C-alpha positions in Angstrom: 63.3 121.2 80.2 62.8 117.6 81.1 64.8 114.6 79.6 63.5 112.5 77.2 64.0 109.1 78.0 64.2 106.1 76.4 61.8 104.1 78.2 58.4 106.3 79.2 57.7 105.0 82.1 60.7 106.8 83.4 59.2 110.0 83.1 55.8 109.1 84.5 57.7 107.7 87.8 60.5 110.5 87.9 57.9 112.9 88.2 55.8 111.1 90.6 59.0 110.6 92.9 59.7 114.3 92.5 55.7 115.4 93.6 56.2 112.9 97.0 59.4 114.4 97.6 58.1 117.9 97.4 55.2 117.2 100.0 57.0 116.0 102.8 57.9 118.5 106.0 60.9 120.2 105.8 63.6 118.9 108.1 64.0 121.4 110.8 67.8 120.7 111.5 68.4 121.3 108.0 68.1 124.4 105.2 67.2 122.7 102.1 63.5 121.6 101.6 62.7 118.4 100.3 63.8 118.5 96.1 64.1 115.8 93.4 67.0 117.2 90.8 68.0 115.4 87.7 71.9 114.8 88.1 74.5 113.1 85.6 74.2 112.2 81.9 70.5 112.8 81.5 71.2 116.5 82.4 73.7 116.3 79.6 71.4 114.8 77.0 68.5 117.4 77.7 70.5 120.1 77.2 72.0 118.3 73.7 68.4 117.4 72.9 69.2 113.5 73.0 67.2 111.0 74.5 68.7 109.9 77.4 68.2 106.3 79.0 70.1 107.1 82.0 67.9 108.5 85.3 69.9 109.7 87.9 68.1 111.7 90.8 70.1 113.4 93.9 67.9 114.0 96.6 68.0 116.9 98.9 66.6 118.1 102.2 65.2 113.9 102.5 67.1 112.1 105.6 68.1 108.3 103.9 65.6 106.3 105.9 62.9 109.1 104.9 63.9 108.4 101.3 63.4 104.7 101.6 60.4 104.4 103.5 58.9 107.0 100.8 59.7 104.7 98.0 58.8 101.6 99.5 55.7 102.8 100.4 54.8 104.3 97.1 56.0 101.4 95.3 56.2 98.7 97.4 59.7 97.1 99.1 60.3 94.2 96.4 60.9 97.0 94.1 63.1 98.8 96.4 67.2 98.4 96.1 70.0 99.2 98.5 73.7 99.8 96.2 75.2 101.7 99.1 74.1 101.3 102.6 76.8 104.1 103.8 75.8 107.0 101.5 72.3 105.9 100.6 72.2 104.8 97.2 68.9 103.1 96.7 67.3 101.8 93.1 64.4 101.8 92.0 62.8 98.9 90.0 60.6 100.4 87.6 59.6 97.3 85.2 62.6 94.3 84.2 65.4 95.9 83.0 64.4 99.4 83.3 65.4 101.3 86.6 66.2 105.2 88.4 68.6 105.1 90.7 68.6 107.6 93.6 71.0 109.2 95.9 71.6 111.9 98.9 74.2 114.7 97.9 77.5 112.7 99.1 80.8 113.9 100.3 83.6 112.1 99.7 87.7 112.0 100.8 90.9 110.2 99.6 91.8 107.6 102.4 94.0 105.8 100.3 95.8 103.9 96.6 93.4 102.2 95.2 90.2 102.7 93.4 87.9 102.0 96.0 89.8 103.8 98.4 87.3 107.0 99.4 85.0 107.3 102.9 81.7 109.1 100.9 78.6 109.8 103.0 75.6 111.1 102.3 74.5 114.6 103.3 71.3 116.1 102.5 72.0 119.1 102.9 74.6 119.9 101.4 74.9 122.8 99.4 74.1 122.6 95.6 77.6 124.2 95.0 79.2 121.5 97.6 77.7 118.4 95.7 78.3 119.4 92.8 82.4 120.2 93.2 82.8 116.6 93.5 81.4 116.0 90.1 84.6 115.3 87.0 83.5 117.5 84.6 81.4 120.6 84.2 78.6 118.9 81.9 78.0 116.8 84.8 77.9 119.2 87.4 74.4 120.4 86.6 71.3 119.7 88.3 67.3 119.6 87.1 64.8 120.4 89.0 62.5 117.4 88.2 59.3 119.5 89.3 59.9 123.0 87.8 62.7 122.2 85.3 64.9 124.9 86.4 68.3 124.2 85.8 71.0 124.6 88.4 74.6 125.2 86.8 77.3 126.3 89.6 80.4 125.6 87.8 78.8 126.9 84.2 78.7 123.4 82.7 76.0 124.2 80.0 78.1 126.8 78.3 80.7 124.1 78.0 78.3 121.8 77.0 77.3 124.0 73.8 81.3 125.3 73.3 82.0 121.3 73.6 84.7 122.1 76.1 85.6 119.5 78.3 86.6 121.6 81.9 87.5 119.7 85.1 85.3 121.4 87.8 88.0 121.3 90.8 91.5 120.2 90.4 92.0 119.3 93.9 88.9 116.7 94.1 89.8 115.4 90.4 92.9 113.7 91.3 91.3 111.2 94.0 90.2 109.2 91.1 92.4 108.5 88.3 89.7 106.9 86.4 88.6 110.2 85.3 91.2 110.5 82.7 89.9 107.2 80.6 86.3 109.3 81.4 88.0 112.6 79.6 88.9 110.0 76.4 85.6 108.3 76.5 83.6 112.2 76.9 85.9 113.6 74.2 85.2 111.5 71.9 81.5 110.9 72.3 80.8 114.8 72.5 83.3 115.2 70.5 84.5 118.3 72.7 88.2 119.7 73.3 90.1 120.1 76.8 90.1 123.5 77.4 94.1 124.4 78.6 94.3 124.0 82.4 92.5 120.1 81.7 94.8 119.3 79.5 97.8 120.3 81.6 96.5 118.5 84.8 95.4 115.2 82.9 99.2 115.2 81.7 100.6 116.0 84.7 98.6 113.0 86.3 99.5 110.9 83.7 103.5 111.7 84.3 103.0 111.1 88.0 102.2 107.6 87.2 98.3 107.7 88.9 97.2 105.3 86.5 99.2 102.4 87.8 96.2 101.8 90.6 93.4 101.4 88.4 92.2 98.2 87.7 91.6 96.5 84.6 88.3 96.1 85.0 87.3 100.2 85.9 89.5 101.0 82.3 87.4 98.5 80.3 84.3 100.0 80.8 85.6 103.9 80.2 86.9 101.9 77.0 83.8 100.0 76.2 81.8 103.7 76.6 84.7 104.8 74.0 83.9 102.2 71.5 80.1 101.3 71.2 79.0 105.1 72.1 81.5 107.5 70.2 80.4 107.9 66.2 84.8 109.1 66.1 86.6 106.5 68.6 89.5 108.3 67.1 89.4 111.0 68.9 89.8 109.3 72.3 92.5 107.1 70.9 94.3 110.0 69.6 93.6 111.9 73.3 95.4 108.6 74.8 98.3 109.3 72.7 98.6 113.4 73.0 98.1 112.7 77.0 101.4 110.0 76.8 98.9 106.9 77.6 99.8 105.2 74.6 103.9 105.2 74.7 103.4 104.7 78.4 100.9 101.5 78.3 99.9 100.1 74.8 103.1 99.5 73.1 101.4 97.4 70.5 99.7 100.4 69.7 102.7 102.8 70.1 104.9 100.5 67.8 102.0 101.5 64.8 103.1 104.6 65.0 105.4 105.7 62.6 105.4 102.2 61.0 104.9 103.0 57.1 102.4 102.2 54.8 102.6 102.3 50.7 101.2 105.2 49.7 99.5 104.0 46.9 97.1 101.6 49.0 97.3 104.1 51.9 97.8 107.8 50.9 96.6 108.9 54.5 100.2 107.9 56.3 101.8 105.5 58.5 99.7 102.4 60.5 98.5 104.6 63.2 96.8 107.0 60.9 95.5 104.0 59.3 93.8 102.5 62.4 92.1 105.3 63.5 90.5 105.7 60.3 89.1 101.8 60.5 87.6 102.4 63.5 85.7 105.4 63.1 84.8 103.5 59.7 83.6 100.0 61.9 81.7 102.9 64.1 80.2 104.3 60.8 79.1 100.8 60.2 77.6 99.7 63.4 75.6 103.2 63.2 73.8 101.9 60.1 73.5 98.6 61.8 75.4 96.9 58.9 75.6 93.1 58.6 72.6 93.4 61.1 75.2 93.8 64.1 72.6 95.2 66.6 74.3 99.1 68.4 76.1 97.8 72.0 76.0 94.4 71.1 78.8 91.5 72.2 79.0 91.6 68.6 79.5 95.7 67.8 82.1 95.3 70.6 84.2 92.2 68.5 83.8 94.8 65.2 85.5 97.4 67.1 88.3 95.4 68.7 89.0 93.5 65.6 89.5 96.8 63.8 91.5 98.3 66.6 94.0 95.4 66.0 93.6 94.1 62.7 96.9 95.8 61.5 99.4 95.2 64.8 101.2 92.7 63.2 102.3 95.5 60.6 105.5 97.1 62.6 107.0 94.0 63.0 106.7 92.8 59.3 106.9 96.2 57.2 110.3 96.1 55.1 110.9 98.1 52.3 111.1 95.7 48.9 110.6 96.1 45.2 108.1 95.5 42.3 108.9 95.8 39.0 111.7 97.7 39.9 109.3 100.2 41.9 110.5 100.4 45.4 107.5 99.6 47.5 106.6 99.3 51.0 105.3 95.7 51.8 104.1 93.8 54.9 104.1 91.1 54.2 102.8 88.0 56.2 101.5 91.0 58.9 98.1 88.8 59.0 99.9 85.8 61.2 102.1 88.2 62.6 99.3 90.4 64.4 97.7 87.8 66.6 100.4 88.1 69.0 100.0 91.6 69.9 96.4 91.3 69.7 96.8 89.1 72.6 99.3 90.8 74.6 97.0 94.3 73.8 93.8 92.1 74.9 95.3 91.0 78.0 95.3 94.3 79.3 91.6 95.0 79.6 89.0 92.5 80.4 86.6 92.4 77.1 86.2 88.8 77.8 86.8 85.6 75.4 84.8 86.2 72.9 86.5 89.7 71.7 89.8 87.9 71.9 88.5 85.4 69.8 87.1 87.8 67.1 89.6 90.1 67.2 92.4 86.8 66.5 90.1 85.8 63.7 90.0 90.2 62.2 94.0 90.1 62.5 94.3 86.9 60.5 91.6 87.1 58.4 90.7 90.6 57.7 92.1 90.6 53.8 91.0 86.8 52.7 87.4 88.9 51.7 89.5 90.8 49.0 92.0 87.7 48.4 89.5 85.3 47.9 87.8 87.8 45.2 90.6 89.0 43.7 91.8 85.1 43.1 88.4 84.5 41.6 88.4 87.5 39.1 91.7 86.8 37.5 90.8 83.0 37.5 92.7 80.9 40.2 89.7 80.4 41.6 86.8 78.8 40.0 83.1 80.0 40.7 83.0 76.5 42.7 86.0 76.8 44.2 85.5 80.1 45.8 82.3 78.9 47.3 84.0 76.2 49.0 86.9 78.5 49.9 83.8 80.8 51.4 82.9 78.1 53.3 86.3 77.1 54.6 86.8 80.4 55.8 83.3 80.2 58.0 85.0 77.3 59.4 88.0 78.5 60.6 86.9 81.8 62.0 84.0 79.5 63.8 82.4 80.6 66.5 83.3 84.0 65.4 80.3 85.3 63.0 81.1 85.9 59.6 79.4 89.8 59.7 81.6 90.4 62.2 84.5 89.4 59.9 83.0 91.2 57.0 82.8 94.3 59.0 86.1 94.4 60.1 87.2 94.0 56.7 85.0 96.6 55.4 86.1 99.3 57.7 89.7 98.6 56.8 89.2 98.9 52.6 87.2 102.0 54.1 89.5 103.5 56.4 91.9 105.4 53.9 92.2 108.1 52.8 91.2 107.8 49.7 88.6 110.1 47.5 84.9 108.9 48.9 86.1 106.4 50.8 82.8 105.7 52.3 80.8 105.6 48.8 82.6 103.0 47.0 80.9 99.4 46.5 82.7 96.8 48.5 82.4 93.9 45.8 84.4 92.0 48.0 82.0 91.9 51.1 79.3 91.6 48.4 80.3 88.5 46.4 80.9 86.9 49.5 77.5 87.1 51.1 75.7 86.2 47.8 78.1 83.0 48.1 76.8 82.2 51.7 73.0 83.0 51.1 73.1 80.9 47.9 74.9 78.1 49.0 73.7 77.9 52.9 77.3 78.3 54.0 76.4 79.7 57.9 74.0 76.9 58.6 76.7 75.2 59.8 80.1 75.2 59.1 81.7 73.2 60.9 79.5 70.1 60.5 81.7 67.7 58.9 79.4 65.7 56.0 79.6 62.7 57.8 79.0 61.7 60.9 79.9 58.7 63.3 76.3 57.3 63.0 76.9 57.6 59.2 79.7 55.2 59.4 78.2 52.9 61.9 75.6 52.2 59.9 78.0 51.1 57.4 80.0 48.6 59.7 82.8 50.9 61.5 83.4 50.1 64.6 83.9 53.3 67.1 87.4 54.3 67.6 90.3 55.7 65.9 89.4 54.1 62.3 86.0 56.3 62.7 87.6 59.6 63.4 90.2 58.8 60.5 87.9 58.8 58.3 85.9 61.8 59.3 89.0 63.7 58.8 90.0 62.0 55.8 86.8 62.9 53.9 86.2 66.6 55.7 90.4 67.0 54.1 88.8 66.4 50.3 86.0 68.4 51.2 88.2 71.1 51.8 90.4 70.8 48.9 87.2 70.3 46.8 87.4 67.0 45.9 83.7 66.2 47.1 81.5 68.8 47.9 78.0 66.9 48.8 77.2 64.3 51.3 76.3 62.2 48.5 80.1 62.5 47.3 81.7 61.6 51.0 79.1 58.6 51.1 80.8 57.1 47.9 84.2 57.8 48.7 84.1 56.4 52.1 82.8 53.1 50.3 85.4 53.2 48.4 87.9 53.3 51.3 86.3 50.9 53.2 86.0 48.5 50.2 89.5 49.0 50.3 90.3 48.3 53.7 88.3 45.2 54.2 
């Protein structure tokens, strides 16, 4: 067995490293012969028959200084980077953007409350079992000999991978890093794995004991990034966050969605929380097919996923029992605008960045606009011409968030409902919006005004407040549909200038 790397150069380089290490003389002070093993995600991926872009090697029987000298001699010193001097972690640059991480087996011990408070030392002669014991879950506690393909599995991780079971290797060492709770969340979603009872009980106790309090935003964010970008069903991770008590403890914006009712006619799936779970899964499915040209793993993909998570955060504060035509109805009027503040407070707990926050705000405030504009046109309250102008104004309003991101969230909202064949129903709202954008090139500069300062200078308007006011007035006429083209704008501005002068 050998990992199927997405970068072919990794295979050749790993084999070359393993052969060079095997040729070294055995250290007379140690019991381990020189050997190179694949560890971590690439072994797990190999057992799952998945391609891998992670190449992590653990080197046994070789002192750190010898390992560095070997790599520098074979590949050149400039390609060997030091990641951790204290515990001998090296990074070999195979080609630009493609690297291999190499480390000695390590001993770790907790020295304080912070996430960096560990004493770590490399030990090339550590036993396989002791080296694997420091890992979090059995699915990650595997060694694969690079040369022979032999699997070393001291904690029965292969069986757990086959059974899609998430199991802690060692409860004593596991609790030393509470971030592993969030790793459990993203692993459960990515591999659609269930927690074994002892692991679930351990994680629950860790949460109840307040062990998440010392985690940095940055570390939590990175685990959630993997949840949202790598899982086909991120809802599984969100459900586990709730089951472990983390939603109630740390995310009141999401907790408020639990139990908030929705109108059964439109949302037969249940409350806002259930709807949100369906929407994030629908968003992941849209990204998996590269819907709207959004590439997996991109910033835009992250914008879609966080937008899907936040799109209905305004419903808990706006949902009321109303009535329509004498029939009781559950209404959430104004939930779009009301969703912006909780979106901001939720994302402030993480570090996804300003562009993701902007997109999540847009998703909360504008996710219904594609359907509303479509229905207004279909009902005749918007003419085809005014529909196009309304789409242009929408793109202008959400800029610089790509319209593709908003439309992906809107489609996920449309499909994330408990109705039959929700994934196959034509998304007419989106098709109409795309047609308007492409036919009229609405996305080529949605925030560019029809007239610029140079145009007014040519007409004799001096720089200053009058120029800015005139441009704003022309844009207001454009937004309400009174004028549409640059020629319309020039004609209108000339009338205004004649009136002024």
